[in-house]
Every structure is written in C-alpha cells, then in structure tokens.
C-alpha positions as CSV (number, residue, x, y, z in Angstrom):
1,M,-36.6,-20.2,-27.7
2,L,-33.6,-19.3,-29.9
3,K,-34.6,-15.7,-30.3
4,K,-34.7,-15.2,-26.6
5,L,-31.7,-16.8,-25.9
6,S,-29.6,-14.3,-28.3
7,L,-31.5,-11.4,-26.3
8,K,-30.6,-12.8,-22.9
9,L,-27.2,-13.3,-24.1
10,C,-26.6,-10.1,-25.8
11,I,-28.1,-8.5,-22.5
12,I,-25.2,-9.9,-20.6
13,F,-22.7,-9.5,-23.0
14,S,-23.7,-5.8,-24.0
15,V,-23.5,-4.7,-20.1
16,A,-20.3,-6.5,-20.0
17,M,-18.6,-4.8,-22.7
18,L,-20.3,-1.6,-22.0
19,V,-18.7,-1.8,-18.5
20,G,-15.1,-2.6,-20.8
21,C,-15.2,0.1,-22.8
22,T,-16.0,2.8,-20.2
23,S,-14.5,1.8,-17.0
24,I,-12.9,-1.7,-17.0
25,G,-11.3,-3.9,-19.8
26,V,-12.5,-7.1,-21.2
27,S,-9.4,-8.7,-19.8
28,D,-10.1,-7.1,-16.2
29,L,-13.6,-9.5,-16.5
30,F,-11.2,-12.3,-16.9
31,F,-8.0,-12.1,-15.4
32,G,-7.0,-11.0,-12.1
33,Y,-4.7,-7.7,-11.9
34,S,-1.5,-9.7,-9.9
35,Q,-1.5,-11.6,-13.2
36,Q,-1.6,-8.7,-15.6
37,M,1.5,-7.1,-13.5
38,K,3.5,-10.6,-13.4
39,Q,6.0,-8.9,-16.4
40,S,6.3,-5.7,-14.4
41,R,7.1,-7.1,-11.0
42,S,9.8,-9.9,-13.0
43,A,11.6,-6.5,-14.5
44,Q,11.3,-4.8,-11.2
45,L,12.9,-7.9,-9.4
46,K,15.8,-7.5,-11.9
47,G,16.6,-3.5,-11.3
48,E,14.9,-2.9,-14.7
49,F,12.7,-0.2,-13.6
50,V,12.4,1.3,-17.3
51,K,11.0,-1.6,-18.9
52,A,9.0,-2.3,-15.6
53,E,7.0,1.1,-15.9
54,T,6.2,0.3,-19.6
55,S,4.9,-3.1,-18.9
56,V,2.2,-1.8,-16.2
57,I,-1.0,-1.9,-17.9
58,S,-1.8,1.4,-19.4
59,V,-5.3,2.6,-19.1
60,N,-7.4,5.7,-19.8
61,S,-8.5,8.0,-17.3
62,N,-11.9,6.5,-17.2
63,H,-10.7,3.4,-16.1
64,N,-11.4,2.0,-12.9
65,N,-7.3,1.1,-12.0
66,Y,-6.3,4.6,-13.5
67,A,-5.1,5.6,-10.0
68,L,-3.6,2.5,-9.6
69,S,-1.7,2.5,-12.3
70,Q,-0.2,6.3,-11.9
71,L,1.2,4.8,-8.5
72,E,2.7,1.5,-9.9
73,K,4.5,3.9,-12.5
74,A,5.4,6.7,-10.2
75,R,6.9,4.4,-7.6
76,L,9.1,2.9,-10.7
77,Q,10.1,6.1,-12.4
78,F,11.2,6.8,-8.9
79,L,13.5,4.0,-8.6
80,A,14.9,4.8,-11.9
81,H,15.8,8.4,-10.5
82,N,13.1,10.4,-12.9
83,W,11.8,12.5,-10.3
84,L,10.0,14.8,-12.6
85,A,8.0,12.1,-14.3
86,S,7.4,10.2,-10.4
87,Q,6.1,13.9,-9.4
88,K,3.8,14.0,-12.2
89,S,2.1,10.8,-12.0
90,F,1.9,10.9,-8.1
91,E,0.3,14.3,-9.0
92,V,-2.6,12.6,-11.2
93,A,-3.0,9.8,-8.6
94,Y,-3.5,12.3,-5.9
95,N,-5.8,14.2,-7.8
96,Q,-8.0,10.7,-8.3
97,V,-8.1,10.5,-4.6
98,Q,-9.5,14.0,-4.2
99,A,-12.1,13.2,-6.6
100,Q,-13.0,10.2,-5.5
101,E,-13.3,11.6,-2.0
102,Q,-15.6,14.9,-3.3
103,A,-17.6,12.1,-4.9
104,A,-18.0,9.9,-1.9
105,N,-21.5,11.5,-1.0
106,I,-23.1,11.1,-4.5
107,Q,-24.9,7.9,-4.1
108,I,-25.7,7.9,-7.8
109,S,-22.5,7.5,-9.0
110,R,-21.3,5.1,-6.6
111,G,-24.3,3.0,-7.2
112,L,-23.7,2.9,-11.1
113,K,-20.0,1.7,-10.3
114,K,-21.3,-1.3,-8.0
115,A,-24.1,-2.2,-10.5
116,S,-21.7,-2.6,-12.9
117,A,-20.1,-5.3,-10.8
118,V,-23.6,-7.3,-10.4
119,V,-22.8,-8.6,-14.0
120,S,-18.9,-8.8,-13.6
121,N,-17.0,-8.7,-10.4
122,D,-15.2,-6.0,-8.1
123,N,-13.0,-4.9,-10.7
124,A,-15.6,-2.8,-12.0
125,I,-15.9,-1.0,-9.0
126,A,-13.1,1.9,-8.9
127,Y,-10.0,1.3,-7.5
128,E,-10.0,3.0,-4.1
129,I,-6.3,3.9,-2.6
130,P,-6.5,2.9,0.9
131,S,-4.8,4.7,3.5
132,Y,-1.6,3.3,3.7
133,E,-0.7,3.8,0.0
134,Q,-2.3,7.2,0.4
135,S,0.7,7.8,3.0
136,M,3.5,6.3,1.2
137,L,2.4,8.4,-2.0
138,H,3.2,11.5,-0.3
139,S,6.4,9.9,1.2
140,Y,7.4,9.2,-2.1
141,Q,6.2,12.5,-3.4
142,A,8.2,14.4,-0.6
143,L,11.4,12.6,-1.6
144,N,10.9,13.7,-5.3
145,Y,10.3,17.5,-4.7
146,L,13.9,16.8,-2.1
147,Y,15.9,15.9,-4.9
148,Q,14.6,18.3,-7.0
149,G,15.8,20.9,-4.5
150,S,12.2,21.8,-2.8
151,L,12.0,21.6,1.0
152,E,8.9,23.6,0.6
153,G,7.2,21.3,-1.4
154,A,8.4,18.2,0.3
155,L,7.0,19.5,3.6
156,V,4.0,20.1,2.0
157,E,3.5,15.9,1.3
158,V,4.9,15.1,4.7
159,R,1.7,17.1,6.0
160,R,-0.5,15.3,3.5
161,A,0.7,12.2,4.8
162,N,0.2,12.7,8.4
163,L,-3.6,13.9,7.4
164,V,-4.4,10.6,5.9
165,Q,-3.1,8.7,9.1
166,E,-5.4,11.0,11.1
167,R,-8.5,10.9,9.4
168,A,-7.9,7.0,9.0
169,L,-7.7,6.8,12.9
170,K,-11.1,8.4,13.2
171,T,-13.1,6.1,10.8
172,N,-11.2,3.1,10.3
173,E,-13.2,1.1,13.4
174,A,-16.7,2.6,12.8
175,E,-16.3,1.4,8.7
176,I,-15.2,-1.8,9.6
177,Y,-18.1,-2.8,12.2
178,T,-20.4,-1.3,9.3
179,A,-19.2,-3.7,6.9
180,Q,-19.1,-6.8,9.2
181,E,-22.9,-5.7,9.9
182,E,-23.8,-5.9,6.3
183,M,-22.4,-8.9,5.8
184,A,-24.4,-10.4,8.4
185,G,-27.5,-8.6,7.3
186,K,-26.7,-10.4,3.7
187,G,-26.7,-13.9,5.2
188,V,-23.4,-14.6,5.1
189,N,-21.9,-16.5,8.2
190,T,-19.2,-15.0,9.4
191,N,-17.8,-17.7,11.2
192,K,-18.1,-19.8,8.4
193,L,-16.1,-17.3,6.4
194,Y,-13.2,-17.5,8.7
195,E,-13.1,-20.9,9.0
196,N,-12.6,-21.5,5.6
197,Y,-10.6,-18.3,4.5
198,P,-6.7,-18.9,4.5
199,S,-5.3,-17.5,8.0
200,M,-2.9,-14.3,6.9
201,D,-2.0,-13.8,10.8
202,N,1.5,-14.5,9.6
203,F,1.6,-11.7,7.3
204,I,-0.3,-9.3,9.7
205,G,2.2,-9.9,12.6
206,D,1.8,-7.6,15.7
207,V,0.3,-4.6,13.5
208,K,-2.5,-2.7,15.0
209,N,-4.0,-1.2,12.0
210,S,-3.6,-1.1,8.5
211,F,-2.8,2.5,8.2
212,Q,-0.5,3.8,11.4
213,N,3.1,3.9,9.3
214,A,6.1,5.0,11.8
215,Y,7.8,5.5,8.3
216,T,6.0,8.5,7.2
217,F,6.3,10.3,10.6
218,Y,9.8,9.7,10.6
219,L,10.3,10.9,7.4
220,S,8.3,14.0,8.3
221,G,10.1,14.9,11.2
222,L,13.4,14.5,9.7
223,L,12.4,17.0,7.1
224,Y,10.7,19.3,9.6
225,E,14.4,19.5,11.3
226,A,15.6,20.5,7.9
227,G,13.2,23.1,7.8
228,K,14.3,24.4,11.3
229,Q,11.0,23.1,12.6
230,P,12.1,21.1,15.5
231,N,8.8,21.3,17.6
232,D,6.4,19.7,14.5
233,A,9.6,17.4,14.3
234,Y,9.5,16.2,18.0
235,I,5.5,15.4,17.4
236,D,6.1,13.1,14.4
237,Y,9.1,11.3,15.9
238,K,6.7,10.8,19.0
239,R,4.0,9.4,16.8
240,A,6.7,7.0,15.3
241,I,8.1,5.9,18.6
242,E,4.5,4.8,19.6
243,I,4.3,2.4,16.8
244,Y,8.0,1.5,16.8
245,P,9.0,1.6,20.4
246,N,12.0,-0.5,20.2
247,N,13.8,1.4,17.0
248,T,16.8,3.1,19.0
249,Y,17.2,5.3,16.4
250,L,14.0,6.8,17.5
251,Q,14.2,6.6,20.8
252,Q,17.7,8.7,20.5
253,D,15.9,11.2,18.3
254,V,12.8,11.8,20.9
255,L,15.6,11.9,24.0
256,R,17.6,14.5,21.9
257,L,14.6,16.6,21.0
258,A,13.0,16.7,24.5
259,K,16.1,17.7,25.9
260,K,16.8,20.2,23.4
261,L,13.1,21.6,23.9
262,G,13.2,21.3,27.2
263,M,10.3,18.9,27.8
264,H,11.3,17.8,31.1
265,E,8.4,15.8,31.9
266,D,8.5,13.8,28.5
267,L,12.6,14.0,29.1
268,A,12.2,12.0,32.3
269,E,9.4,9.6,30.9
270,F,11.7,8.8,27.7
271,E,15.0,8.2,29.9
272,Q,12.9,5.8,32.3
273,K,12.0,3.8,29.2
274,F,14.9,4.3,27.0
275,G,18.0,5.4,29.2
276,Q,19.6,8.5,29.3
277,Y,20.4,10.6,26.4
278,K,24.0,10.3,26.0
279,T,25.0,11.4,22.8
280,V,27.8,14.4,22.9
281,N,27.8,16.6,19.7
282,K,31.1,17.2,18.1
283,K,32.7,20.2,16.4
284,N,33.0,20.0,12.8
285,S,30.5,17.2,12.5
286,G,27.3,15.8,10.8
287,Q,25.0,13.4,11.0
288,V,24.0,10.6,7.8
289,V,20.6,9.1,8.0
290,V,19.9,6.0,6.0
291,I,16.2,4.9,4.4
292,F,16.8,1.4,3.4
293,E,13.9,-0.1,1.3
294,Q,13.9,-3.9,0.9
295,G,12.3,-6.1,-1.5
296,I,8.9,-5.6,-3.0
297,V,5.5,-6.6,-1.2
298,N,3.6,-9.8,-2.3
299,A,1.1,-10.0,-4.8
300,K,-2.4,-11.1,-3.8
301,E,-3.7,-14.3,-5.0
302,E,-7.0,-15.7,-5.7
303,A,-9.0,-18.3,-3.0
304,K,-12.1,-19.8,-3.8
305,L,-14.4,-20.6,-0.9
306,N,-17.4,-22.2,-0.8
307,L,-19.6,-20.5,1.9
308,P,-23.3,-20.8,2.9
309,I,-25.8,-18.1,2.1
310,F,-28.9,-17.6,4.4
311,N,-32.2,-15.9,3.0
312,T,-34.9,-14.4,5.0
313,N,-36.8,-17.9,4.7
314,S,-33.6,-19.4,6.8
315,N,-32.9,-21.3,3.6
316,V,-29.2,-22.1,3.1
317,K,-27.5,-22.5,-0.8
318,F,-23.8,-22.7,-1.0
319,F,-21.9,-20.6,-3.4
320,T,-18.6,-20.3,-4.6
321,F,-16.9,-17.2,-3.6
322,A,-13.9,-15.9,-5.1
323,L,-11.8,-13.9,-2.7
324,P,-8.0,-12.3,-2.7
325,V,-5.7,-13.5,-0.4
326,Y,-1.9,-13.1,0.8
327,R,-0.5,-16.5,1.3
328,G,2.9,-17.6,2.6
329,R,5.0,-15.9,5.9
330,L,6.5,-12.7,6.1
331,S,10.0,-12.4,4.7
332,T,13.1,-12.3,6.6
333,L,14.3,-9.0,7.6
334,T,17.9,-8.8,6.5
335,P,19.2,-5.3,8.2
336,L,21.4,-3.1,6.1
337,T,25.5,-2.5,7.7
338,I,27.3,0.4,7.6
339,S,31.0,0.5,8.5
340,I,32.7,3.9,8.9
341,D,35.9,4.8,11.3
342,E,36.1,1.3,12.4
343,K,32.6,1.5,13.7
344,S,29.6,-0.4,12.2
345,Y,25.8,0.4,12.1
346,L,22.8,-1.7,11.5
347,S,19.5,-0.8,10.3
348,Q,16.4,-1.4,11.7
349,E,12.7,-1.7,10.6
350,I,10.3,1.0,10.8
351,V,7.5,0.0,8.7
352,K,6.0,-3.6,7.5
353,L,4.4,-2.6,4.4
354,Q,3.4,-6.2,3.9
355,S,1.8,-6.2,7.1
356,L,-0.3,-3.0,6.6
357,A,-1.6,-4.5,3.2
358,T,-2.4,-7.6,4.6
359,K,-4.5,-5.9,7.7
360,N,-6.0,-3.7,5.3
361,L,-7.3,-6.6,3.1
362,K,-8.5,-8.4,6.1
363,D,-10.1,-5.6,7.2
364,N,-12.3,-5.0,4.2
365,L,-12.9,-8.7,3.7
366,S,-16.3,-8.1,5.2
367,G,-17.0,-5.8,2.1
368,L,-15.9,-7.6,-0.5
369,V,-17.7,-10.8,0.6
370,T,-20.9,-8.7,1.1
371,R,-20.5,-7.4,-2.7
372,Q,-19.8,-10.9,-3.7
373,A,-23.0,-12.5,-1.9
374,L,-24.7,-10.0,-4.0
375,R,-23.7,-10.2,-7.3
376,L,-23.3,-14.4,-6.9
377,V,-27.4,-14.3,-6.0
378,A,-28.1,-12.1,-8.7
379,K,-25.9,-13.9,-11.2
380,E,-27.7,-17.4,-10.1
381,Q,-31.0,-15.2,-11.0
382,I,-30.0,-14.8,-14.2
383,R,-28.9,-18.0,-14.8
384,Q,-32.1,-19.4,-14.0
385,N,-33.6,-17.0,-16.3
386,M,-31.7,-18.0,-19.1
387,K,-32.7,-22.1,-18.1
388,K,-36.1,-21.3,-18.7
389,S,-36.0,-19.3,-21.8
390,G,-33.0,-21.3,-23.4
391,G,-33.0,-24.5,-22.0
392,D,-29.7,-26.3,-21.3
393,I,-27.9,-24.2,-23.6
394,G,-28.7,-21.2,-21.9
395,N,-28.5,-22.7,-18.6
396,I,-24.7,-23.8,-19.7
397,L,-23.6,-20.6,-21.2
398,A,-25.2,-18.5,-18.2
399,S,-22.8,-20.9,-15.7
400,L,-19.8,-20.5,-18.1
401,Y,-20.0,-16.5,-18.2
402,N,-20.5,-16.8,-14.3
403,V,-17.8,-18.9,-13.3
404,A,-15.4,-17.0,-15.8
405,S,-16.1,-13.7,-15.1
406,E,-15.7,-14.4,-11.2
407,K,-12.8,-13.3,-10.4
408,A,-10.9,-12.0,-6.9
409,D,-9.9,-8.5,-6.9
410,T,-6.5,-8.6,-6.5
411,R,-5.6,-5.1,-6.9
412,S,-3.0,-3.1,-4.8
413,W,-0.1,-1.1,-5.4
414,S,2.3,-4.2,-6.1
415,S,5.3,-2.1,-6.6
416,L,5.9,-1.1,-2.9
417,P,8.9,-2.4,-0.8
418,D,8.1,-5.1,1.5
419,N,9.8,-3.4,4.4
420,V,11.5,0.1,5.2
421,Q,14.4,0.4,7.7
422,I,15.8,3.3,9.0
423,M,19.7,4.1,10.3
424,K,21.2,6.8,11.9
425,L,25.1,7.7,12.1
426,D,25.8,10.8,14.5
427,N,29.2,12.7,14.7
428,I,30.7,12.0,11.5
429,A,33.6,14.0,10.6
430,V,33.0,17.0,8.2
431,G,34.1,16.5,4.5
432,H,34.7,13.5,1.8
433,Q,33.7,10.4,3.7
434,K,33.5,6.8,2.3
435,L,30.8,4.3,3.9
436,V,31.3,0.5,3.3
437,I,28.1,-0.9,2.9
438,S,27.3,-4.6,3.3
439,Y,23.9,-6.2,2.5
440,A,23.4,-9.8,1.6
441,E,27.1,-10.7,1.3
442,K,27.5,-7.9,-1.0
443,K,29.8,-4.6,-0.1
444,E,29.9,-1.5,-1.9
445,I,31.2,1.9,-1.4
446,I,29.2,5.1,-1.0
447,E,31.1,8.5,-1.1
448,I,29.3,11.3,0.6
449,D,30.4,15.1,1.8
450,V,29.3,15.5,5.4
451,I,28.1,19.2,6.3
452,E,28.7,20.5,9.6
453,N,25.7,20.6,11.6
454,G,24.0,18.9,8.5
455,T,22.3,15.7,7.7
456,T,23.2,14.0,4.5
457,L,20.3,11.6,3.7
458,I,21.0,8.2,1.9
459,N,18.3,6.1,0.1
460,F,19.3,2.4,-0.4
461,T,17.1,0.0,-2.4
462,A,17.4,-3.4,-2.4
463,I,15.2,-5.4,-4.7
464,G,16.0,-9.0,-5.6
465,G,19.6,-9.0,-7.2
466,Y,19.5,-5.1,-7.7
467,T,21.0,-2.4,-4.8
468,G,21.0,1.3,-5.6
469,Y,20.8,4.4,-3.6
470,Q,20.4,8.1,-4.1
471,T,22.6,10.7,-1.5
472,I,21.4,14.2,-0.9
473,N,22.4,16.8,1.9
474,L,19.3,18.4,3.8
C-alpha cells in the first residue's frame, strides 16, 4: 500500500515540478502573482522606479510570465526615463505577443499548456497579454521612440496600437459568447456564479468594452499631426471622441481639423453637438499638450466561492473555486491644474485603465470558471484514487495539495497607471515659458520652450507621493 501511495505522490509532484522547471516556478503554484509583486508595487508608489524594476520577479524566456515580466520592467524603465532599456523590454514583450498569435492555431501546443494546469492552477498557462495592455504597450513604445528622436518609429507603434483595437472589436463578442457556452456545457450555473461572485460594477463604471482606449487614439492623432498627416490625425481624434465625447479638448481638436480639412458635413454635426469652433490662431504662438498619468491600477485579489457543478446525470457537487477579483471602488479623479499668463487649465480624463482591466476580467470570467471546473473535477478524481490506494494518509495528502495549489490567477500588468488625463493649451507665446503646475496641494514650476506653430508635449506622472515629468518639442 505504501509503495502505491509513494508512486501516486511522485506522479503528482513530479508533474508539478516538471511544470515548474519549464514554464512556471514552484512559487507560482502556491503564491499568487499579486503577492509576488507587492515589493515592486511598494517601491513604485514611493517613486523608486529602479528598485521597483529590480524587484520584479526575474524569469527565463520559457516561463509563462515572461511577457508579463517584460511589460512590468519596461513600464518601470520608462518611468525612470531609461528610454532605450524600456524600448528593448517592450520589444521582447511584443515578440512574445506575435509568437502567441502564430501558435494560436497549434492546438497541441496550447493543449499541453492547459493540461499542465489540471494538476496545478491557471498560472501554468502562458500569460496572454489582453488587448488593452497591448495598446498601452505600443503607446509607451511610441513615446520611447519619440524621446529618442524617432517620430517615424513612434508612428509605427501608434499604427500597431490601432490595429490591436480593430482586431479586438471584431472578435470580442464572439469570444465572450463562446466562453459562456462552454461554461454552461461543463455544468456550471451562470446565475449561481454571479450571485456569489463579488460585484465589480463600481470599478467598471460606464465603459462598454475592455479594449477601446481613447488615449491611444488621441496619442496617435497627436503624432500624426506632428508628422504632417492631418487626415490620419482627424480619423483618430474622431475615434477618440466616440469613446470620450465629453472631453472638451477632444471636441476642439475634431472641430479644428474638420474645419481645416473642409469636412463640412462633419463640422456641422460636431458644431451642433459641441458648439462652434472659436479659437483664433495667434501669430508667434504654439501649443502645449499635457499627458497626465495618475496612480497605478489595483492589484487583483483572490475570492473563494462555493459553486455547484452538474454532471450529465444531473447530479450536483459543490466545489470551492479560487477566482481573481478587483475589490473596492474607482479611485477619485484628481485633475492637474496648470496656470500661465493669468489663465488656468484643468486636465480631463481620457482613459480609465482600472475600468478596462476590470471589464477584461469580467469578460474572461467564464473561461476562468470553465478551466477551474475541469481542474477541480480532475483533482477530485485524483484524491479519490489516492484514498483508495493510500487510505486516510493518501486522502489527506491529496486534499492538502489540492487546496494549497488551487490559487486564483491574479496576473495583470500591475504597474500601469490608474487613469490618463489630457490638457491642451493653445496660443501660448513663443519662447521660454514658465508653467505653474498644481496637483494635490503641491505646486511646481515647469520651464519649457514654445516653438511657433509647434507642439510642446509634457508627460506628467503622479504616483503616490511622487510627481515627475518629461518634456519634448514635436
């Protein structure tokens, strides 16, 4: 009996360790991603970005979190103004995205990854970068190129960001429907799931989907204008305003370009919605555009739910599910104030990344539950076999392993900002200017050089008690 017991245990733990040596570590089996990122997030909130980067769990290229670790490092390198290092890290993450897309139709490869999750948890599946994270990847990469003097490289990245959103728009609803059908087919009651699962509606707010990002459209429009491509800029500004119609800076941009490009029907429609375009361009002046990144997104937490699973004989058995969740409410939006020449301007939100992240989790919940239902049933079968061959000892050991290894998948790009806001100052006199920036009862002066008919871009960041900025003339 002991021999059989040892054999069973060896099989279970050998498989687990095999997975750990190739695609996940032992810590991934028993500790969630959010827990592993605590030290890095703590350093980021203090503005210690180099320390935060070195605190990101270092993994090899075969690890299932490799692409995610590169995203974390790239964002933190960006915050540390290490543009070249950030660019390289984002390139690695992008190559991982492309490799996953190319392998998407190879079911054997995907099957092996998911089979390994049967004896562990969802962390045994390679992290697939969701659309909203991909669009931010390309947005940051565009800024990396811009700060290194390559507008051409930046334009390549904003085109990629737009393609991500276009693909997601075509496939999103079908994928959600398929996942829900699969969950129902595995005997999990949808109503029971949402009755027990913590509501995240406060986080989601009024976003319609998890991938349409007005900020990436606005950034691409801004860079297209810098590249003397006003028609392309106009298209992307219009895409952005469809998502954030109340942003007055966006309103002025679509009105301005509709008038400049002779889009008379569009102009009439926009003026009916937003009022007439009244801004007069002054001589010897330029514009200042501010991108304001605020806070960082919340980390996912684990929620334990007791849910029934029905088999083909209509028999029901309750299992404890470990599912990721965002808890709490949306953070309070704090605008940035800039004063110049006795005028004050307030920033306005253009994307709530916390809402996109939460909507993405909710959309993927059906797939998470389906995989876990299969895993729990499989683990229960292993436990029953262990009980038969090993008696109470086998039953206890298998039960302990099942409980310890069943961890929610709390992975996400956790160093992203909570939200992004924009501000635009028109007709600022050419030459050296001092802007007074006020945020959370703190004031500082930013000195810039305004170029005639040009755009000065300020990227301002506020995380915890840290504030910092970068300026560039486009």
